[in-house]
Structure formats: C-alpha cells, structure tokens
C-alpha positions as CSV (number, residue, x, y, z in Angstrom):
1,M,-49.7,-15.2,-134.4
2,T,-51.9,-15.2,-137.3
3,G,-55.6,-15.3,-137.9
4,P,-58.3,-14.7,-135.4
5,M,-56.0,-14.5,-132.4
6,R,-54.1,-11.6,-133.9
7,T,-57.3,-9.8,-134.6
8,K,-58.3,-10.0,-130.9
9,W,-55.1,-8.4,-129.8
10,L,-55.5,-5.7,-132.4
11,D,-59.0,-5.0,-131.1
12,L,-57.6,-4.5,-127.6
13,A,-54.7,-2.3,-128.6
14,P,-56.7,1.1,-128.5
15,F,-58.1,0.2,-125.0
16,V,-54.7,-0.7,-123.6
17,G,-53.1,2.4,-125.1
18,A,-55.8,4.7,-123.7
19,L,-55.3,3.0,-120.2
20,L,-51.6,3.5,-120.3
21,L,-51.9,7.1,-121.4
22,A,-54.4,7.7,-118.5
23,L,-52.0,6.2,-116.0
24,V,-49.0,8.2,-117.2
25,C,-51.0,11.5,-117.3
26,G,-52.4,10.8,-113.8
27,Y,-48.9,10.1,-112.4
28,L,-47.5,13.3,-114.0
29,L,-50.4,15.4,-112.8
30,G,-50.1,14.1,-109.3
31,R,-46.3,14.9,-109.2
32,L,-47.0,18.4,-110.5
33,I,-49.6,19.1,-107.8
34,T,-47.4,17.6,-105.1
35,E,-44.4,19.8,-106.1
36,R,-46.5,23.0,-106.3
37,S,-48.1,22.4,-102.9
38,A,-44.7,21.7,-101.3
39,L,-43.3,25.0,-102.7
40,S,-46.3,27.1,-101.7
41,S,-46.6,25.9,-98.0
42,A,-44.9,28.0,-95.3
43,P,-41.7,26.7,-93.9
44,I,-41.9,25.0,-90.5
45,Q,-40.9,27.4,-87.7
46,M,-39.5,26.2,-84.3
47,R,-40.6,28.0,-81.2
48,D,-38.8,28.2,-77.9
49,L,-41.0,26.2,-75.5
50,S,-39.4,27.7,-72.4
51,R,-41.1,31.0,-73.2
52,P,-44.8,31.0,-72.4
53,L,-47.1,31.6,-75.4
54,I,-49.7,33.4,-73.3
55,P,-49.6,35.3,-70.0
56,T,-50.4,32.9,-67.1
57,V,-51.4,33.3,-63.4
58,H,-50.9,30.2,-61.3
59,L,-52.5,30.1,-57.8
60,D,-50.8,27.7,-55.4
61,G,-53.4,28.2,-52.6
62,V,-54.0,30.0,-49.3
63,Y,-51.3,29.4,-46.7
64,N,-51.5,31.0,-43.2
65,G,-54.1,33.5,-44.5
66,S,-52.0,34.6,-47.5
67,L,-52.6,33.8,-51.2
68,R,-49.5,32.4,-52.8
69,G,-48.9,32.0,-56.6
70,S,-46.9,33.1,-59.6
71,M,-47.3,35.0,-62.8
72,I,-45.6,34.3,-66.1
73,G,-45.6,36.8,-69.0
74,E,-47.4,40.1,-68.9
75,A,-50.4,38.9,-66.9
76,R,-52.3,41.3,-64.6
77,L,-54.0,40.1,-61.4
78,F,-56.4,42.1,-59.3
79,L,-57.5,41.1,-55.9
80,G,-60.5,43.2,-54.9
81,G,-59.6,46.6,-56.3
82,I,-55.8,46.2,-55.8
83,Q,-53.4,45.1,-58.5
84,I,-51.0,42.3,-57.4
85,T,-47.4,42.9,-58.5
86,P,-45.1,39.9,-58.4
87,D,-41.4,39.9,-57.4
88,Q,-38.5,39.4,-59.9
89,S,-39.1,35.7,-60.1
90,G,-42.8,36.2,-60.8
91,A,-44.0,34.9,-57.4
92,F,-46.4,36.8,-55.1
93,L,-47.7,36.4,-51.6
94,V,-50.6,38.7,-50.5
95,P,-53.2,38.7,-47.7
96,A,-56.2,36.6,-48.8
97,G,-58.7,38.4,-46.7
98,T,-60.8,39.5,-49.7
99,L,-61.1,35.9,-50.9
100,L,-61.8,34.5,-47.5
101,T,-64.8,36.8,-46.8
102,N,-68.0,34.9,-47.5
103,Q,-70.8,37.3,-48.4
104,I,-74.3,35.9,-48.6
105,E,-77.1,38.1,-49.8
106,I,-80.6,36.9,-48.8
107,T,-83.7,38.6,-50.2
108,V,-86.5,38.4,-47.7
109,P,-89.9,38.1,-49.4
110,A,-92.1,41.2,-49.0
111,G,-94.1,41.4,-45.8
112,M,-92.2,38.6,-44.0
113,R,-91.1,39.5,-40.5
114,F,-90.1,36.1,-39.0
115,V,-87.9,33.3,-40.2
116,A,-87.2,29.7,-39.1
117,S,-85.2,26.8,-40.3
118,K,-86.9,23.7,-41.8
119,R,-84.7,21.6,-39.5
120,G,-85.0,23.7,-36.4
121,Q,-87.6,24.4,-33.7
122,K,-87.3,28.1,-33.1
123,Y,-88.2,31.2,-35.2
124,Y,-86.5,34.6,-35.2
125,P,-87.1,38.1,-36.4
126,V,-85.6,38.4,-40.0
127,D,-83.2,41.1,-39.0
128,S,-81.7,39.3,-35.9
129,A,-78.2,37.8,-35.7
130,S,-79.7,34.4,-35.1
131,A,-81.7,34.6,-38.4
132,S,-78.5,35.6,-40.3
133,N,-77.0,32.2,-39.3
134,L,-79.7,30.2,-41.0
135,A,-78.8,28.5,-44.2
136,P,-80.6,30.1,-47.2
137,A,-81.9,26.8,-48.5
138,N,-83.5,25.9,-45.2
139,R,-85.4,29.2,-44.5
140,V,-89.1,29.3,-43.9
141,Y,-90.7,32.8,-43.6
142,F,-93.8,33.9,-41.7
143,R,-95.7,37.2,-41.6
144,T,-96.6,37.0,-37.9
145,A,-95.3,35.3,-34.7
146,E,-98.7,33.5,-34.5
147,E,-98.1,32.0,-38.0
148,A,-94.7,30.7,-36.9
149,E,-96.1,29.3,-33.6
150,G,-99.0,27.7,-35.6
151,A,-96.5,25.9,-37.8
152,G,-94.9,24.4,-34.6
153,Y,-92.0,26.8,-34.0
154,R,-91.4,28.5,-30.7
155,R,-89.6,31.7,-29.9
C-alpha cells in the first residue's frame, strides 16, 4: 500500500490504538474489582432448617372447650393472667373459658332510661336482662316510656 490509502490508515492508527488501550484497561479494571469484591464478601453460611429461627406459637383450635396448640422455641403464651406451659413435645391443652367469654360493653347515652331494637316492637329499661340481649348496632334509646310508645314501641 502506497500513496493516499496508506495515509488514511496512518490517520486512523492513533484512534484504533486508543480504543484498544481503553478496552484492555476496562477489562483489567473489571477483573480487579470483581476479585476484590469476591474476597471481601462474607462466606455463605448454612443454617439448620429443622431448628426454628424465631419462637412460634401455633393454635390448632378449640376442641371440647379446650384450646389446643403447640409452642416451638422459647415462646411464652399467656391466657388471661395465666402462663401456659407446654409438655415435653411442646404441645398444650388448656381450658378455653377465657377465650369463649364474649364481653360486650355498651355505653348508654346520658339521660336515656329505655331502649328498643330497630327491628323489634317492644322497649325495655336499659338495665333489664331483656335490654342486654339487644344487638348494640340495633339499639334505639328513649328518655321516657312515653317517647318509646310515641315511636311505636310497646312495653
């Protein structure tokens, strides 16, 4: 090659050389970073999966009035104010009376002496046993018996 063609190749030589130098430096820098990060990372540790990582309480349900379940690890379970202690296998069976008691607290508006159900026809004194059986969402309150009767309820 002589003449103008040779001059063209000579003009490209610095560009091609710089490109090759950048590729080689990039490759070597990448290898260096990869090797350092592999050396600095912590080794992989294997864990025994048969051992629980956290204490666990498993409730199976209520059977014949008793709560049945199991505990794994150093879990603590309190039912009411009593701590439940499992047997050697981690299982427990305790009376579920505390869980089965349904406590409903109803706040009677001030000055209200009678209550009726939205769905019913009768009204009751707020402190009567019949009034305690009314669903809280369906309660309608009255100050006097006359108000209740005026709303269409009877005693």
